[in-house]
N, C-alpha and C positions, 0 to 999 in steps of 0.2 A: 296341903295347905298352900294357899296362894302366896306368891312372893314377888319381890322386885329384884331383878338381876341388873347389876351394874356392868357395863361394857366399857372397856377402853381398848383402843386399837391404834395401830401404827403401820404405815407403809414406808419402806425405805427404797431407795433405788441405787443401783450400781451400773456403771457403764464402762465398757471397754472401748476407749477412744482409738481412732477417730470414728470408726463406723462399726465397731464390734457389737457383740450381743448386749442387750439391756435386760436387767432383771430387777425384780422387786421382791423384797421380803415382807410378808404380811403377818402381823401378829395380832391376835384377838384374845384378850384376857377377859374372863367373866368371873363374877363372884356374886353370891347372894347377899343382899343388904340385910344387916342384923337389926338396925334401928335407925331412927331419924336423927340421932345425935351426931351432928357433924361439927367437927372442931372449928375453932375460930381461925381465921387466916393469919398467918405470920410469915415474915420475910425469911427466905432461905439463903439470901446473899446480901451483902451490904450495898448492892446496887439498887435495891428497893423494887426492881422490876419483876423479880420472881417471888411469888407468894404461894404458900401451900397451906391447905387444910387437909384434914384426914377424915375418913369415913369408915365405919366398922362393917366388915364383911366376913363371910365364911364360905367354905366350899369353893375355893378359888381353882379355876381351870385355865389352861393355856392352850391355844390353838395356833398353829403356824401353817402358812402356805407359801411355797416358793413359786413365784411367777417368773418363768424364764423365757429368754429369747423373745422379748416383746418387740413386735413389728407393726408397722402400719399395714393397712389392708392391701396395699400394693406390694408388700413384701420387704419394704425398706426397714432397716433397723431404726428404732424409735429413739434416736439420739439427736443432739443439736446439729442442725445443718444450716449453715448460712444465717445464723442468728434466729432461726425458726425453731422453736421448741416443740418437738414432736411428742415427747413423753410428758404428759400432764398429770402428775400425781394427785392434784386436787380433784380430778375426775374420779380417781379411785375412791377417795373419801366420800364424794357425793353419791356414787353408785352404791357403796356399802351402806350408807345411811338410808338410801331409798329402799334397798333390799330388806333391811331390818324392819323398816316401817311397813312394808308390804306384807311381811309375815307375822308381825306383832302389832295389833291395832292400838295398843296402849303403850306409847313410848314417850320418853322425855329426852330432848336433845339439849345437852349442855353447851352446844355451839362450840365444838372443838373436837377433840378426839375421845369424848366420853358420851355415852348414852345410858339410859336406863329403860328397861322393858318390864311390863307387868306380865307375869306368867300365871296362868290359871292353875288351880289345884290339880295335881296329878301330872302336870306337864313339866318338861325341862326345856331350857334354851337349846335349840337344835343347831349346833355349830355346823354340822355337815350340810344341812338344808340351806343355811345361809351361804356357805362357801360355794355350793353348786349354783345357786341362784345368782350370786355375785359374778361368778365366772361367765354365766350366760350374758349378763348385762355388759360386762367388760368386753366380751367378744364383739359387741356392736361398734367398739372404738378401736380395738387392737386385735392382732393375732398374737398368740402366745402359747407356751407350754406350761401347764400347771397341774400335773397329776397330784391328786390328793393322797398324802401319806397318812393312812388311818392311825398310825402310831402317834401322829402329831395333832390329832383332833381330840378335843376334850380331855387332854392329858391333865390329870389332877396334880397339883403341887404336893410336895411332901407333907406340908402342914395344912392340907385342904380343910380339915374339920375344925381347926383352931380358929378362934376369932382373931382376925387380923385387921390391920388398917391399911388402906391404900391412899396414896396422895391424890389430891385434886389440885392441880397447878392453875393459878390465876383465874379462879372462878369468882365472879362478882357476887356480892351479898344478895342483890336482887334475884340473880339466877338461882342461888341456893334457897332463898325463901320460896321461889316458885316451885323448886323441886320438892321441898318439904310439903308444900300444899298439895302438889300432885300425888306424892306418896300417901298422904293422909286420905285423899279421895279414892285412889285405886286399891290401897291395901291398909285399911284403918288399923289392922292388928299390929303394925310396926310402930 
């Protein structure tokens, strides 16, 4: 059966100053959308700036990639040098989104660290294919070491088959309406 897979991802960075190695931890969480019933947005702190809604998913999987010893193409460590920022994590996000869109032609971008992809019947979201293609794109900007640990690709969570909710932080109503319309078009059974 066709399905919609929700993706949420994060890149972190760590640096050993002043010119030590730079690394990034990459996490990609995927889960299958259960239905279009998305909770209303509510504040999660009294500051009013952080708002959360929830969405029902199942078959949650986690994928991790350690990107180590990130260097510029001339071999320098990708750390701040003389107020010049050499490591640009925003490039990582842009390249990952491009990679996903190249491999899945039906995507929805929540404009942040969340996406959704439509998966045809009999297919699965291929974490390994995305990781490999992402690494190729990233190598155009940086040199790095990032061996893929297969134990950390598509690792199911303990409660993978349970219906679970995941948080969507600060997603505007218009964006949620567009998403619901998109899901209705690509996967009317949800």
